[in-house]
N, C-alpha and C positions, 0 to 999 in steps of 0.2 A: 228226553231220554226215551230210545227205543227199546223193544224186547232184545234186541242183539247187544246192548249195552249191559245186559244182567248175565254175569258168569254162572255157569252151571257147576254144582260139586259133583265130582263123580264117584270120589272115594273117601271114606273117613279112615284116617291111619292114627297110629300112637307112634310115639318115640321118634320124632323126624328132626334132625339135626338143623336143618334150613327152612326157614319160612320167610315169606315175604310181607305179611300182614297180619293183623290180628282183629279179633272181634270179641266185645264183651257181651253176654247174654245173661238173661234172667234166668232163676230156675225154671219158671213156666216155659220160656222160649226153647230152653235146652230138652224139654218134653216133648216138642211138637214134631211130627214125623214129616211135616212138610214146612218150611221155613224160608222166610225172605227176609234178608237184613242188609245192613251196610257197615263195611268195615272201617277200620281207622284211617285206611288210605282212601276212603270215600267210592268203595268198590261195592256196587249192588250185586248180591249173589242169592242164589236159591239152593236150597237142600231138600232133597227127597230122600229121608233116611227110613226105609222100610225096615219094620221089624225092629228098631231100635230107636234110641234117641241119644243127644250129644252130651259129652262129659268134659269137665275142665281139662285142658291140655290135649284135646283132640286135635287133628290137624285136618283141614278140609283141602281136598285136593281137587283144583278146579280142572276144566278140561282143557285149558291154555296153559296149564302149568304153574298157575297162580296159587301159592300154599296159605291159607290161613289159619293161624293158631287160635283155638277157643278159649276164652277166659271167662270167669263167672263175675257178674256186677252183684252189688249188693241189692237186695229186693226191699221193697217197703212191705214192712210186717206189722202186725199187732201181736203183742204179748199180753195175755190174760192171766193174771194170778188171782186164785181164789181162796177163800176164807174157811170154805166148807166142801164136803165130799158131792153133798146134794147139789149144790148149785156148779161145781165142777162137772157132774155126771150129766145134769141136765143141758148144760151149754154144749158140751162134747156131743151129746146126742144129736142136737140141733145143728152143729156144724156138719156133723156126718150125714145127717139127711140131706145136706146140700151137695154132697159127694166131693168136698173139698179136701185137698190134701192138709195134714196137720202135723205138728211137732207137740207130742205128748210127754210132759214130765209130771212129778209129782205136784198136784194142784197147780199146773202151768200149761197153757196150751197156747202155741205160737201158730198163727195163720197168715197167708200173704194177704195184702191189702187187696180185696176184691169186692167188685160191687154187689155180688150175690150174697155176700155176708153183711152188707150195709145196715140192715135192720138188726140182726143179731150184735153186731159191734154197738149200735146206738143203744140198745138195750143193756148190754153190759156197762156202758159208761153211766148209766143211771142206778144201776146196782152197787150198792154200798159193799157187798161182799166179794166185788171183783175190783182189781185194781188194772185198768188198761193203759197199756203204753204203746204208743205208734212210733215206729223207728225204722232203720235201715239195719240189715243184717244179713247173713247167708243163711238161707232158708233149706233145711234138709229134713224133709218129712220122714215119719215113721212108716216103714213097711214100704209096700208098692203102692204108694199113693198115687192118685190121678189116673187110675187105669180105666180100661172100657169095659163095658159089658157087653 
């Protein structure tokens, strides 16, 4: 494959009636300002989405007229459920220090399966006050997660 075989996305649109292709992206991939991916029709493409990120049901308009619909795929996630407030707070603090996006609910934290959290997740498995479950699901972090400083 040469660089000429890669389609360049020139515009991101909403509410298009006709599209020729689809791509499933993870939550993390949708946050990237520069993305290369492969569509369901096996088309390689590149997106440079300055000042924004992709959303489900966005349409990627390629320079040659090819239109790709964006869909979400399920992410590999860990759900941590806590028996007490102190363990919950300490774990949330540790994850926050890694600048990782989180979904926080009452005594429950959901994070993406990310190598940077490996030691924290390992410690959670060995703590009887924490129930750990690894699964697939749609990740929707609280607030403006995964921002840059």
